[in-house]
C-alpha positions in Angstrom: -152.6 13.1 -202.8 -152.8 10.8 -205.6 -154.6 7.7 -204.9 -151.7 5.1 -206.6 -149.5 6.6 -203.4 -152.0 5.1 -201.0 -153.5 1.8 -202.2 -151.6 -1.5 -202.7 -150.4 -2.2 -206.1 -152.8 -4.7 -207.8 -152.2 -6.9 -211.0 -155.2 -8.1 -212.4 -157.3 -7.4 -209.9 -155.1 -8.6 -207.3 -152.5 -7.9 -204.9 -149.1 -8.4 -206.3 -147.5 -10.8 -204.4 -150.8 -13.1 -204.3 -150.6 -12.4 -208.0 -146.8 -13.5 -208.5 -147.2 -16.8 -206.8 -150.6 -18.3 -208.5 -148.9 -17.2 -211.9 -145.6 -18.8 -211.0 -147.6 -22.3 -209.3 -149.4 -22.4 -212.8 -146.3 -21.6 -215.1 -144.4 -24.5 -213.3 -147.3 -27.1 -212.8 -148.6 -26.9 -216.2 -145.2 -26.0 -218.2 -142.8 -28.8 -216.5 -145.4 -31.4 -214.9 -148.2 -30.9 -218.2 -150.4 -31.0 -215.2 -153.4 -29.3 -217.5 -155.5 -29.5 -214.4 -154.2 -27.0 -212.6 -155.4 -23.9 -215.3 -158.9 -23.9 -214.0 -157.6 -24.3 -210.5 -155.8 -21.1 -211.1 -157.8 -19.3 -212.4 -160.1 -19.8 -209.5 -157.8 -18.8 -207.2 -156.9 -15.7 -209.0 -160.9 -15.3 -209.1 -161.6 -15.8 -205.5 -158.8 -13.5 -205.0 -159.9 -10.5 -206.8 -163.0 -10.5 -205.0 -161.5 -10.8 -201.9 -159.2 -7.8 -203.3 -162.7 -6.4 -204.2 -164.4 -6.3 -200.8 -161.4 -4.9 -199.0 -157.6 -3.7 -201.2 -156.0 -3.9 -197.7 -157.0 -7.3 -196.2 -153.4 -8.7 -196.2 -152.1 -6.1 -194.3 -155.4 -5.9 -191.7 -154.7 -10.2 -191.3 -150.4 -9.2 -190.9 -151.5 -6.9 -188.4 -153.8 -9.0 -186.5 -151.2 -11.7 -186.5 -148.4 -9.8 -184.8 -151.3 -8.4 -182.0 -149.4 -9.2 -179.1 -151.4 -11.1 -175.9 -152.4 -7.6 -173.8 -151.3 -4.4 -173.5 -148.5 -3.8 -171.4 -146.6 -0.3 -171.9 -143.5 -1.6 -170.6 -141.2 -3.4 -173.1 -140.1 -7.0 -171.8 -137.2 -9.5 -172.8 -139.4 -12.7 -171.8 -142.5 -11.5 -173.7 -143.9 -13.8 -176.7 -145.1 -12.0 -180.0 -148.6 -13.2 -181.6 -149.9 -14.3 -178.4 -153.7 -13.7 -177.7 -155.3 -14.3 -173.7 -158.3 -16.7 -174.3 -161.7 -14.3 -175.5 -159.1 -12.3 -177.4 -159.8 -13.9 -180.6 -156.9 -16.2 -179.9 -157.5 -19.5 -182.5 -160.0 -17.8 -184.1 -160.3 -16.5 -187.9 -160.1 -12.8 -188.5 
């Protein structure tokens, strides 16, 4: 299996959605509002995102799966169950 089929799509070392949002904000703020101080901040954000991606390219997928983790395992589906909440001691209100 080729690695490009398994690994996420990167733009300049950053995952595609993050790179697009960062570039769009930079273009909008610098081009329209002439906030030239945003350029170094945008470059810094890109470098931080690149460093995070170098450590683990699946960081976003890990956080998405972590946030969708239910309170506790219940083998039976219930309509009243709330998604994404964890009991105390299982990482509730803690960063991943």
